[in-house]
Every structure is written in structure tokens, then in C-alpha cells.
C-alpha positions as CSV (number, residue, x, y, z in Angstrom):
1,X,180.0,13.7,12.5
2,X,180.5,16.1,15.3
3,X,177.9,18.1,17.0
4,X,178.6,21.5,18.5
5,X,175.7,22.1,20.9
6,X,175.6,25.0,23.4
7,X,174.2,25.3,26.9
8,X,170.8,26.5,25.7
9,X,170.5,23.4,23.5
10,X,171.5,21.1,26.3
11,X,168.9,22.7,28.6
12,X,166.3,22.3,25.9
13,X,167.0,18.6,25.3
14,X,166.9,17.8,29.0
15,X,163.9,19.8,30.0
16,X,161.9,19.3,26.8
17,X,162.7,15.6,26.4
18,X,162.7,14.4,30.0
19,X,159.6,16.3,31.1
20,X,157.7,14.9,28.1
21,X,158.9,11.4,28.9
22,X,157.5,11.4,32.3
23,X,154.0,11.9,30.9
24,X,154.4,9.2,28.3
25,X,155.9,6.8,30.8
26,X,153.0,7.3,33.4
27,X,150.4,6.8,30.7
28,X,151.9,3.3,30.0
29,X,152.3,2.3,33.6
30,X,148.7,3.1,34.3
31,X,147.5,0.4,31.8
32,X,150.4,-2.1,31.7
33,X,152.8,-1.7,34.7
34,X,154.8,-4.8,33.7
35,X,156.0,-3.2,30.4
36,X,159.3,-2.0,31.7
37,X,161.5,-4.5,29.7
38,X,159.8,-3.6,26.4
39,X,160.1,0.1,27.1
40,X,163.8,-0.3,27.9
41,X,164.5,-2.4,24.8
42,X,162.7,0.0,22.4
43,X,164.4,3.0,23.9
44,X,167.8,1.3,23.4
45,X,167.0,0.3,19.9
46,X,165.9,3.8,18.8
47,X,168.8,5.5,20.5
48,X,171.3,3.1,18.9
49,X,169.8,3.8,15.4
50,X,169.8,7.6,15.9
51,X,173.3,7.7,17.4
52,X,174.8,5.4,14.7
53,X,174.8,8.4,12.3
54,X,177.2,10.3,14.5
55,X,179.9,7.5,14.3
56,X,180.4,7.4,10.5
57,X,184.1,7.5,9.3
58,X,184.9,10.5,7.3
59,X,183.8,9.9,3.6
60,X,182.4,6.5,4.4
61,X,178.7,6.5,5.5
62,X,178.7,2.7,6.1
63,X,181.9,2.4,8.2
64,X,182.0,3.2,11.9
65,X,185.1,5.2,12.8
66,X,187.4,3.8,15.5
67,X,186.4,5.0,18.9
68,X,188.4,7.5,20.8
69,X,187.7,5.7,24.1
70,X,188.5,2.0,24.3
71,X,185.4,-0.1,23.6
72,X,186.0,-2.1,26.9
73,X,185.2,1.1,28.8
74,X,182.1,1.7,26.9
75,X,181.1,-2.0,27.5
76,X,181.3,-1.4,31.2
77,X,179.2,1.7,30.8
78,X,176.7,-0.2,28.6
79,X,176.3,-3.0,31.2
80,X,175.7,-0.5,34.1
81,X,173.4,1.8,32.0
82,X,171.2,-1.1,30.8
83,X,171.1,-2.6,34.4
84,X,170.0,0.7,35.9
85,X,167.1,1.3,33.3
86,X,165.9,-2.4,33.8
87,X,165.9,-2.1,37.6
88,X,164.1,1.3,37.6
89,X,161.5,0.1,35.1
90,X,161.0,-3.3,36.7
91,X,160.3,-1.7,40.0
92,X,156.9,-0.7,38.7
93,X,155.9,-4.4,38.4
94,X,156.3,-4.6,42.2
95,X,153.6,-2.1,43.1
96,X,156.0,0.9,43.2
97,X,153.9,4.0,42.4
98,X,155.2,6.8,40.3
99,X,155.4,9.4,43.2
100,X,157.3,6.9,45.4
101,X,159.5,6.1,42.4
102,X,160.3,9.7,41.9
103,X,161.0,10.4,45.6
104,X,163.4,7.4,46.0
105,X,165.3,8.5,42.8
106,X,165.5,12.1,44.1
107,X,168.4,11.0,46.3
108,X,170.6,10.7,43.2
109,X,172.6,13.9,43.9
110,X,173.3,12.7,47.5
111,X,174.4,9.2,46.5
112,X,176.5,10.6,43.6
113,X,178.3,13.0,46.0
114,X,178.9,10.2,48.6
115,X,180.4,8.1,45.9
116,X,182.7,10.9,44.9
117,X,183.8,11.3,48.6
118,X,184.5,7.6,48.8
119,X,186.6,7.8,45.7
120,X,188.7,10.6,47.2
121,X,187.1,13.7,45.9
122,X,186.4,16.7,48.1
123,X,183.4,19.1,48.0
124,X,183.0,22.4,49.6
125,X,180.6,23.0,52.5
126,X,178.3,25.1,50.2
127,X,178.2,22.3,47.5
128,X,177.2,19.7,50.1
129,X,174.6,22.1,51.8
130,X,173.0,23.0,48.4
131,X,172.7,19.2,47.5
132,X,171.1,18.5,50.8
133,X,168.6,21.4,50.4
134,X,167.8,20.4,46.9
135,X,167.0,16.9,48.0
136,X,164.6,18.2,50.6
137,X,163.1,20.5,48.0
138,X,162.3,17.7,45.6
139,X,160.8,15.6,48.4
140,X,158.5,18.4,49.4
141,X,157.6,19.0,45.7
142,X,156.9,15.3,45.2
143,X,154.5,15.4,48.3
144,X,152.7,18.5,47.0
145,X,152.4,17.0,43.4
146,X,150.9,13.8,44.7
147,X,148.4,15.7,46.9
148,X,147.3,17.8,43.9
149,X,146.5,14.6,42.0
150,X,144.5,13.1,45.0
151,X,147.3,10.6,45.7
152,X,148.8,9.6,49.1
153,X,152.6,9.9,49.1
154,X,153.7,7.2,51.5
155,X,155.4,3.9,51.5
156,X,152.1,2.1,52.0
157,X,150.9,-0.2,49.3
158,X,148.1,-2.7,48.5
159,X,150.7,-5.2,47.6
160,X,152.3,-7.8,50.0
161,X,155.2,-6.6,52.2
162,X,157.6,-8.9,50.4
163,X,156.5,-7.7,47.0
164,X,156.8,-4.0,47.9
165,X,160.2,-4.6,49.6
166,X,161.5,-6.2,46.4
167,X,160.5,-3.1,44.5
168,X,162.3,-0.8,46.9
169,X,165.4,-3.0,46.8
170,X,165.5,-2.8,43.0
171,X,165.4,1.0,43.2
172,X,168.1,1.1,45.9
173,X,170.4,-1.1,43.7
174,X,169.7,1.2,40.7
175,X,170.6,4.3,42.8
176,X,173.9,2.9,44.0
177,X,174.8,1.6,40.5
178,X,173.8,5.0,38.9
179,X,176.1,6.9,41.4
180,X,179.0,4.6,40.4
181,X,178.3,4.9,36.7
182,X,178.2,8.7,36.9
183,X,181.7,8.7,38.6
184,X,183.0,6.1,36.1
185,X,181.8,8.2,33.0
186,X,183.2,11.3,34.6
187,X,186.7,9.6,35.0
188,X,186.4,8.3,31.3
189,X,186.0,11.9,30.0
190,X,188.9,13.1,32.1
191,X,191.2,10.2,31.0
192,X,190.4,10.6,27.3
193,X,190.5,14.3,26.7
194,X,187.6,15.7,24.5
195,X,183.9,15.6,24.2
196,X,182.9,12.0,23.5
197,X,179.2,12.1,24.5
198,X,177.9,11.0,21.0
199,X,180.3,8.0,21.2
200,X,179.0,7.2,24.7
201,X,175.5,7.5,23.6
202,X,176.1,5.0,20.7
203,X,178.2,2.4,22.4
204,X,176.3,2.4,25.8
205,X,173.2,1.4,23.9
206,X,174.6,-0.7,21.0
207,X,176.6,-2.9,23.3
208,X,173.6,-3.5,25.5
209,X,171.3,-4.9,22.8
210,X,172.6,-8.5,23.0
211,X,171.5,-8.6,26.6
212,X,167.9,-8.6,25.6
213,X,168.1,-11.8,23.4
214,X,167.4,-14.2,26.2
215,X,164.3,-12.1,27.1
216,X,162.8,-12.1,23.6
217,X,159.7,-14.1,24.6
218,X,158.9,-11.7,27.4
219,X,159.4,-8.8,25.0
220,X,156.8,-10.3,22.6
221,X,154.3,-10.9,25.4
222,X,154.6,-7.3,26.7
223,X,154.2,-6.0,23.1
224,X,151.0,-8.0,22.6
225,X,149.5,-6.7,25.8
226,X,150.2,-3.1,24.6
227,X,148.8,-3.8,21.2
228,X,145.7,-5.1,22.8
229,X,144.9,-1.8,24.5
230,X,142.0,0.4,23.2
231,X,142.6,2.8,20.3
232,X,143.2,6.5,20.9
233,X,140.3,8.9,20.8
234,X,140.6,12.8,20.2
235,X,138.2,15.7,20.2
236,X,139.0,16.9,16.7
237,X,137.3,20.4,17.1
238,X,139.2,21.1,20.4
239,X,142.5,20.1,18.8
240,X,141.9,22.3,15.7
241,X,141.1,25.4,18.0
242,X,144.1,24.7,20.3
243,X,146.6,24.3,17.5
244,X,145.3,27.3,15.4
245,X,145.7,25.4,12.2
246,X,143.5,24.7,9.2
247,X,141.2,21.7,9.8
248,X,142.8,19.7,7.0
249,X,146.3,19.8,8.6
250,X,144.9,18.7,12.0
251,X,142.3,16.1,10.8
252,X,144.7,13.7,9.0
253,X,147.2,13.2,11.8
254,X,144.4,12.7,14.3
255,X,142.7,10.1,12.2
256,X,146.1,8.3,11.6
257,X,146.8,8.3,15.4
258,X,143.3,7.0,16.2
259,X,144.1,3.8,14.4
260,X,146.9,3.1,16.9
261,X,146.3,1.3,20.3
262,X,146.9,3.6,23.2
263,X,149.8,1.4,24.5
264,X,151.7,1.4,21.2
265,X,151.2,5.3,20.8
266,X,152.5,5.9,24.3
267,X,155.4,3.5,23.8
268,X,156.5,5.3,20.7
269,X,156.2,8.7,22.4
270,X,158.2,7.3,25.4
271,X,160.9,6.1,23.0
272,X,161.2,9.4,21.1
273,X,161.2,11.6,24.2
274,X,163.7,9.4,25.9
275,X,166.1,9.8,22.9
276,X,165.9,13.6,23.3
277,X,166.3,13.4,27.1
278,X,169.3,11.0,27.1
279,X,171.0,13.0,24.4
280,X,170.9,16.1,26.6
281,X,172.0,14.2,29.6
282,X,175.0,12.7,27.8
283,X,176.0,16.1,26.4
284,X,175.8,17.6,29.9
285,X,177.8,14.8,31.5
286,X,180.6,15.3,29.0
287,X,181.0,18.9,30.1
288,X,180.2,18.8,33.8
289,X,180.8,16.7,37.0
290,X,178.5,13.8,37.9
291,X,177.1,15.8,40.8
292,X,176.3,18.8,38.6
293,X,174.4,16.3,36.2
294,X,172.3,15.0,39.0
295,X,171.6,18.5,40.4
296,X,170.3,19.6,36.9
297,X,168.1,16.4,36.7
298,X,166.6,17.1,40.0
299,X,165.7,20.6,39.0
300,X,164.2,19.1,35.8
301,X,162.2,16.8,38.1
302,X,160.7,19.9,39.8
303,X,159.8,21.4,36.5
304,X,158.0,18.2,35.6
305,X,156.0,18.5,38.8
306,X,155.0,22.1,38.1
307,X,154.1,21.5,34.5
308,X,152.1,18.4,35.5
309,X,150.2,20.4,38.2
310,X,149.4,23.3,35.7
311,X,148.5,20.8,32.9
312,X,145.8,19.1,35.0
313,X,144.4,22.4,36.1
314,X,145.6,22.4,39.7
315,X,146.8,25.5,41.5
316,X,150.3,25.6,43.0
317,X,149.9,24.8,46.7
318,X,152.1,26.2,49.5
319,X,154.1,23.0,49.6
320,X,154.9,23.2,45.9
321,X,155.9,26.9,46.2
322,X,158.2,26.0,49.1
323,X,159.6,22.9,47.3
324,X,160.2,25.2,44.2
325,X,161.9,27.8,46.3
326,X,164.3,25.2,47.9
327,X,165.1,23.5,44.7
328,X,165.8,26.6,42.6
329,X,167.4,28.4,45.4
330,X,169.8,25.4,46.1
331,X,170.4,25.0,42.4
332,X,171.5,28.7,42.2
333,X,173.6,28.3,45.2
334,X,175.3,25.2,43.7
335,X,175.8,27.0,40.4
336,X,177.4,30.1,42.1
337,X,179.7,27.9,44.2
338,X,180.8,25.7,41.4
339,X,180.9,28.1,38.5
340,X,182.0,31.4,40.2
341,X,183.3,31.2,43.8
342,X,185.6,28.1,43.5
343,X,187.1,29.2,40.1
344,X,187.8,32.7,41.6
345,X,189.4,31.0,44.6
346,X,191.6,29.0,42.3
347,X,192.7,32.2,40.4
348,X,193.6,33.9,43.7
349,X,195.6,30.9,44.7
350,X,197.3,30.8,41.4
351,X,198.1,34.5,41.6
352,X,199.4,34.2,45.1
353,X,201.6,31.2,44.4
354,X,203.0,32.7,41.1
355,X,204.2,30.0,38.8
356,X,204.5,27.4,41.5
357,X,202.1,24.4,40.8
358,X,199.7,24.0,43.7
359,X,199.7,20.7,45.5
360,X,196.0,20.3,44.8
361,X,193.7,22.0,42.2
362,X,190.0,22.7,41.9
363,X,188.5,20.9,38.9
364,X,186.6,22.8,36.3
365,X,183.5,20.9,37.4
366,X,183.7,22.5,40.9
367,X,185.3,20.1,43.3
368,X,188.8,19.7,44.5
369,X,190.7,16.9,42.8
370,X,193.9,15.4,44.2
371,X,196.9,15.5,42.1
372,X,198.1,12.2,40.7
């Protein structure tokens, strides 16, 4: 089963799924901050089940076709992917707030670019400048978002110094590992020509599931705590008006959802939105460089801030407007440099040199790659 999805679909999956996932995740963290392991496991299980349908052999719905990329490479990706998610989610158990969590993860584009430089890749001045501006923009936006919700965005915490330091170290490890994984996946797509994002989606999650077996008792404990949360409550009349639907079509789903504990409802919502989000990210990574992926994800992060501010009835502050301008401006600069100026430069060099092969070439993903 092959999926031909265009740029608009990729954008819809990333911005729709990831933005929704932030809200669901924060709802769980507010009630049960130690649920990171259960969240990760449920997300992995759901994604594996959904991605399994893309791996059927032709004419045999019960047989998985041979992978186009060696399973050992997907196993390495699976180990890194699972470790990153566990580290990020476990950080909440060490008094790391959501704003601080977002800020520290906003350096992903910087760390990914540094990893590329270490591995011998070269980037233009405008690419590096746009990534630096984008990072500053996300930091300013996070600051504005936290102020709009009455939170103080700082590294201060009510937890002990050692506990908070542990949380920060977990996030740092996740950042470094994420940067390396992005480069590793990019190399995998380059080595094995073709779009293998659905294969990556399946094996990266399926091969991680056995890692959760030794933690089964912790998973049960976390599930019981979420199942013990109060049930949901809705204003039925308000929902009927807001959805502009007949009362019968609105009433039944609301009554059914009100029988669910809040924790289980938001866990289910987190799992489904994560599936949509990670599908978009894998699709994008199969067609773009690791740095481009992190730039897009940082822009998505800003959109989450803006939607969150508007959703809770806050006005956009001067800081949010400034952060938005920096992020979207740097994103446009990076896109112009990567998708237009550098390809045009490559064409001019090719025309100048005629049929002679240049000693180095600019990759389609926007940075200069050394010839093997």
C-alpha cells in the first residue's frame, strides 16, 4: 500500500495533529504528570496498528512485505525514537513545566544543524542566520504565551534543585539524541532511494514495543490513576449551538463521552492526535533535510502558541507579535534560501561548467554535500 500525499496534506497532518496533541498532552500533565510512560506506550501501540496496514504484501493482507530498508537500520531508529519520547515525557515527572519544556525543545533546529556540521555538511550563511532568528522567535513567543496564561517563564521551580536538574538533563539528552536521529534518518533515505516514510513509521514503533515489557507494572499503575480521574462534563446546549447540529446528533456523543474519566479521554485524544502528527513528520522527513523538518516543527510550535492564546480569550501581546514576525520571517528566509537561491546557484554552476561534474554539489534539501 503506497500513499501519495502532497505538500498541503503534509502541512495539514503536522499542524492539525501536532497542535491538537499539545492541548491533550497538557490536559493530562495537569492532573497526572507522571503518566509519560503510559502516554508513550499507547501512542506507540496505536501507531503500530495503524501503520501495519501500509506494509501488506500485494495480494496478501496478512503478510508483511519485505522492507526496502534493512531492518537493522529501522531497529536503530526505533531505539532512538523510543528513548527520545520516553526522556521527553519523563521530564514532566521532575517538575519541568510545559512552557520550560517547550523552550528547551525549541533549540532542536540549532542542535540538528550543529550535528550536520559535525558530520561534515555545510550550510550557507543565510540558512544558519534564519535558524538562529527562528530560535529567538520561538523563545520570545514562549515567553509571551506563558505571560498570557499567568505563568512565569523561568527556570525557577518549587522542586528541589537536584530533582529539577534531573529533568533538565533528561531534556538535554533527548535533544542531542533527536539531532543525531534526524541525521541518521536523513542518511537512510539518501542511501536507500525512494520514499520509505510509512516503512519508517511502522518499524520505528513496532520494534520499540518489546522495550515496554519490563515496565508493565508501571504502565498498569499509571493507567489506574488516569482511570480514577473524575468523569467529563459538558454544557450540552453550548455544544449544540457551537456545532450548529441537531440536538440528537450532539447529545448522544456527549453522553457517551461523559461516561469516560477525564484522564482516559485525554489519553485517547493524545494517542490519536499523535498518530496524525507523527505521520506528517515522517512524510516530511522523507522529502526534506533534518534541519528543514525541525524548522517546520518550530513554526508549528508558534502556531500552537497563537491558537492557544486565541482559544483562551487572550489578546496577542507585543511580545507574541514580535515572536511571530521573527519565526515566520526566518521561516520564509530559510525556505527562500533552501528552495530557491541555492538551487538557482547550482543551475548556474552547472551551466558554467558545462558537462563537467562539480567537485561538490548542493543537495536538494538545501545544504552542500561532499562528494563521496
